[in-house]
C-alpha positions, 0 to 999 in steps of 0.5 A: 677523566670521563668525556661528555661524549662517553656519558652521552653514549652510556645514557643513549644506550642504557637510559630506558632499561635503567629507568625501567629498573628504577620504576620496578624498584619503586614499585617493589618498595611501594608494595613492601611499604604496605606492611609497616606493622611488621617487625623490621626486616634486615632485607629492607634495611639493606635495600635502604642502605644500597639506595643511599650508596647509589646516591654517592658520587663517583665510582665504586657504587657497584662494589659498595652495593655488592658488599651490602648484600654479601655475607662476611667471609666465614672460613668454615663456610663448607661446614656451615652450609653442610658441604664439609666432606672432610671425615665423611668418607665421600 
């Protein structure tokens, strides 16, 4: 179980930087809000989903957010991204 002292140490160490990041995110979302007439963008949906994940209590939020922004595994990823060297003689 996390001790109150540990929580205070994290807050003392990281609060100002974390606050700055939250403000930066809010500003970016404000800028994106000016384009409401545009068709929906997958990236904005991902950002909203990630913010919702941050509000969930408990551990595992970083992994959840990483998965939101990650592509599903593709066994043919080398071919998909033009990196398949099989049969190319290289």
